[in-house]
C-alpha positions as CSV (number, residue, x, y, z in Angstrom):
1,M,0.0,-0.2,0.0
2,I,2.8,2.4,0.8
3,M,4.3,1.3,-2.5
4,S,1.6,2.6,-4.4
5,D,1.2,5.9,-2.3
6,D,4.5,6.8,-3.4
7,K,4.3,6.0,-6.9
8,Q,1.1,8.0,-7.2
9,K,2.7,10.8,-5.3
10,E,5.4,10.5,-8.0
11,N,3.2,10.6,-10.7
12,E,1.2,13.6,-9.3
13,E,4.8,15.3,-9.3
14,K,5.4,14.5,-13.0
15,I,1.8,15.9,-14.1
16,V,2.3,19.2,-12.3
17,K,5.9,19.5,-13.6
18,S,4.6,18.9,-17.2
19,I,1.7,21.5,-16.5
20,A,4.2,24.0,-15.1
21,V,6.6,23.4,-18.3
22,L,3.5,23.5,-20.7
23,Q,2.4,26.8,-19.1
24,S,5.3,28.5,-20.4
25,V,4.5,27.6,-24.1
26,A,0.5,28.6,-23.4
27,D,1.9,32.0,-21.7
28,S,4.0,32.8,-24.6
29,N,3.1,35.3,-27.8
30,I,5.2,34.0,-30.2
31,T,3.3,30.9,-29.8
32,P,0.5,30.6,-32.4
33,R,-3.0,30.7,-31.2
34,N,-4.2,27.4,-32.3
35,I,-1.3,25.9,-30.4
36,R,-1.7,27.8,-27.4
37,K,-5.3,26.6,-27.4
38,I,-4.8,23.0,-27.5
39,V,-1.8,23.4,-25.1
40,K,-4.2,24.9,-22.6
41,E,-6.7,22.0,-22.9
42,S,-4.0,19.5,-22.6
43,M,-3.2,21.4,-19.3
44,V,-7.2,21.1,-18.2
45,M,-6.9,17.2,-19.1
46,L,-4.3,16.6,-16.7
47,Q,-6.2,18.4,-14.1
48,D,-9.1,16.2,-14.6
49,K,-9.1,14.3,-11.2
50,P,-12.0,11.8,-11.9
51,L,-9.5,10.2,-14.4
52,S,-6.6,8.2,-13.2
53,Q,-3.2,9.8,-13.6
54,G,-2.1,7.1,-16.4
55,V,-5.4,7.9,-18.7
56,R,-4.9,12.0,-18.0
57,A,-1.2,11.7,-18.9
58,A,-2.0,9.4,-22.1
59,N,-4.7,11.6,-23.4
60,A,-2.7,14.8,-22.9
61,I,0.3,12.7,-24.8
62,S,-2.3,12.0,-27.3
63,M,-2.9,16.1,-27.7
64,L,0.6,17.6,-27.7
65,D,1.9,14.9,-30.1
66,E,-0.6,16.0,-32.6
67,I,0.0,19.7,-32.3
68,S,3.9,18.8,-32.3
69,Q,3.8,18.2,-35.9
70,D,2.5,21.3,-36.7
71,P,4.8,23.3,-39.3
72,N,4.0,26.7,-37.6
73,M,5.1,25.6,-34.1
74,P,8.1,27.3,-33.1
75,S,11.3,25.4,-32.3
76,Y,11.2,26.3,-28.7
77,A,7.4,25.5,-28.3
78,R,8.2,22.4,-30.1
79,V,11.1,21.4,-27.6
80,T,9.3,22.5,-24.6
81,I,6.3,20.2,-25.5
82,W,8.6,17.2,-26.4
83,N,10.0,17.9,-22.7
84,A,6.5,17.6,-21.2
85,V,5.5,14.6,-23.1
86,S,9.0,12.9,-22.1
87,T,7.8,13.6,-18.4
88,L,4.2,12.3,-19.1
89,E,5.3,9.2,-20.7
90,S,6.8,8.1,-17.5
91,V,3.5,8.3,-15.7
92,R,2.5,4.6,-15.2
93,E,-0.8,3.4,-13.6
94,V,-0.7,2.1,-9.8
95,V,-2.0,-1.2,-9.5
């Protein structure tokens, strides 16, 4: 039981870290409006507490992966989003 509580806490910390990283993209005026919108939606998805941590992370990764292919994406935003996705990919379900 203690092990799963530690893992849940670790997963939540990774989600919070990813939200903070994504916030920098969402707050940037250089980032195109459509990309900022999807980044903000993914941040809301990550905060959707009724869903499990793994599902929230997977849903956000799906959204972020799709926009990272956008040719209008500034390179700094792409790298920042990849950083957040990398962190979210390490979030695993606690059994």
